[in-house]
Residue, then its C-alpha position, 0 to 999 in steps of 0.5 A: m278261102s279267098d286271097s284278095p289283098a283285103a282278105r289277107l288283110q284281115k286274117l293280119f288282123e285276126g286274133h288282136r284285140l283292137t280298140p275301138t279307135q285301131r278297129r276303124i284302122a283296120h277296117c279302113m286297110v281292109r277297104g282301101a288295101a291296094e292302095v295301103p301299103f303305100l301310104s305315108s303313117v300321116e295320110l293313113a291317119e286322115l284316111a282313118g280320121v284317127s291321131q298319127p300316133s294311134v297308127t304307131r299305137f295299132a301297129v305296135a298292137l298287131g306286133f311290130d316296130g312301129y308303122p315302117a314294119l308294118r308298111r313293108h309286111l303289107r306290101e308283101v301281102a298286098p299288090a306289087e302295084r298301085a291300082e290303076t287311077g286313070r281310069e277313075d280319074a275320068y269318072n264323075e263323083y257317080q261313077q265313082a260311086v257305082q266303080g266302089e259297087i262294082e269293087n265291093l262285089r268283088r271282094l264278097a265275091a271273092m269271100l264266098a269261095d269258100p262257103a262254108p261260112v254262108q251253109e254254115a248260116g244258112r242250117l241255122l237259120a233253117a233251125s230255128t222255128p222262130l227266125p227272127v231278123l232285125g235290123l234298125r235305122a239304116a239296115s231295116s232296109q235289108a231286113r226286111g227285104f229277107a224277111y220278106f222273102a224267108a216268110k216265104v219259104h220259112p214256116d215263121v219270121r219275125l221282124l224286128d225292123e222298130g228299136g224301143s223300148m219292145l225289142e226285149d219283149r219280141i226277144d224274150a217272145a222269140v225265144g219263149a216261142g223256140a228260137s234258137a237262132l236271130l239274123c243281125f243286119a248291122l250297118p253304119r253307123h251302128p245303132r247302140e241299140v244294136v249291139d245292146t239287143l245282141e249281147r240280151s240276145r247271146r245271153a237269152g240263148l241265141t245264137v247270133v248270125t250277122v251281116a257287117d259292114s266290116v269284121f270290126a263292125p262294134v256287133a263283132r264281140h255280139s255275134d257268134l257267126l258274122i259275114p261282111a259286105p262292104v258298103g259303099t261311102g261315095l256318096a252323101f250316104d252310104t250304098a248297101c248293095a253287097p249286103m244286099l245281095l249276101g242277104r240274097v244268098l244266106l236265103e239261099s243257104m236257107a231255102d236249101a237247108l229247109p227239106d220243104a221249102q220248095a212246097r212251100l213256093e208252090a203253094f204260094d205260087t199257086r195260092a197266088a196265081a188264084r188270089g191275082l197276085f200280080v200282073e203278068 
């Protein structure tokens, strides 16, 4: 299991029933795990976009007397020194965005030190035929990329990247055809329709595996297995290198659990060569 500052913070929040505002604070703290122990309650509130009393109530909800007690605890579980900022100051805004994504990938690598969740997800996805893959709005490209490659090794992948009244029908059709699990990619801003779809999917008997930006995302309470991958926020629009890479890792895990995955890949290569599909 990863022992990074972010992972230790996530462990601190586990088991607590947090309000949406408190989940927002928790998410903000995990993303800035190295800096948060040095912030005042006012600074943390500004960073998270909430009120200062909300930060105090959040600390109490975690079992501390107030924010000063929480901050003392954070200084014990986070690095003793701030991350170096001198080098960051030398980067322009575009470079800072790239550096932010590099740090997100480091966090993902640390999380994958415990492969059990990804291996379990791979088994669940491999066992579901058909396999519905859900991703709306910002997450649609993640879902489409996964579905494209998954179809090369899985016998029946059904991409759900458009919302509307037909979405529930397609979930019902997948369940009727024998689906046992659903893979969801959920990224900010989280569409209400995704939350509603996951709730309906679980009621229909599907096991929901979710890739989300945080364990505190709104989809968490409607997921049976959630694996987090942080998004970058340094540009006007979020960047999602870590969720994309996690999707490829899940593909690898799923292929490992499919006994005929290699045969399917070889058959595809044979057909592609016969058709002249790719330019060498």
